[in-house]
C-alpha positions in Angstrom: 62.3 40.2 -18.6 64.6 42.6 -20.4 66.2 45.9 -19.4 63.8 48.6 -18.2 60.8 46.2 -18.1 62.6 44.2 -15.5 63.7 47.3 -13.6 60.1 48.7 -13.6 58.7 45.6 -11.9 61.7 44.9 -9.6 60.0 45.8 -6.3 56.6 44.6 -7.1 55.0 41.7 -5.2 55.2 38.4 -7.2 51.4 38.4 -8.0 51.9 41.8 -9.7 55.0 40.7 -11.5 53.0 38.0 -13.1 51.0 40.6 -15.0 54.2 42.0 -16.4 55.2 38.6 -17.7 52.3 38.5 -20.2 53.5 38.4 -23.8 57.1 38.1 -22.9 59.5 35.2 -23.1 57.9 31.7 -22.9 60.1 31.1 -19.8 58.3 34.0 -18.0 55.0 33.0 -19.4 55.2 29.5 -17.9 54.7 31.1 -14.5 51.3 32.5 -15.5 48.1 30.4 -15.3 46.4 32.0 -18.2 49.4 31.2 -20.5 48.3 27.5 -20.5 44.8 28.3 -21.8 45.7 29.8 -25.2 49.2 28.8 -26.0 48.8 25.5 -28.0 52.5 25.4 -28.9 53.4 25.4 -25.2 50.9 22.7 -24.5 52.3 20.5 -27.3 55.9 21.2 -26.1 55.0 20.2 -22.6 53.3 17.0 -23.8 56.0 16.0 -26.3 58.9 16.3 -23.8 56.9 15.3 -20.7 57.9 18.5 -18.9 56.5 19.7 -15.6 55.4 23.1 -16.9 53.0 24.6 -14.6 52.1 28.0 -13.3 53.2 29.2 -9.9 50.9 31.4 -7.8 53.6 32.0 -5.3 57.4 32.1 -5.5 59.6 31.0 -2.6 62.5 28.5 -2.0 60.4 25.5 -3.1 59.4 27.2 -6.3 63.0 28.2 -7.1 64.0 24.6 -6.7 61.1 23.5 -9.0 62.2 26.0 -11.6 65.8 24.9 -11.4 64.8 21.3 -12.0 62.7 22.4 -15.0 65.5 24.4 -16.4 67.7 21.4 -16.2 65.1 19.3 -18.1 64.8 22.0 -20.7 68.6 22.0 -21.3 68.5 18.3 -21.9 65.8 18.9 -24.5 67.8 21.7 -26.2 71.1 19.8 -26.2 69.8 16.4 -27.1 
């Protein structure tokens, strides 16, 4: 999130932050379950590049590792 939006949700529990990620950057939106129901472009992108895009209902060390791997895969798509 950008600027003050990020600051305003800084100390919120993760489940509350997810609400703040609605209608923001796609990277943020990939964390939200409801983003996968209506974003057809995201579904197509996931399918086309065989990406492990999935929502995360919690966020700890394992999820950070998952996101880092996903970011690596996305950079390969961007720079291919």
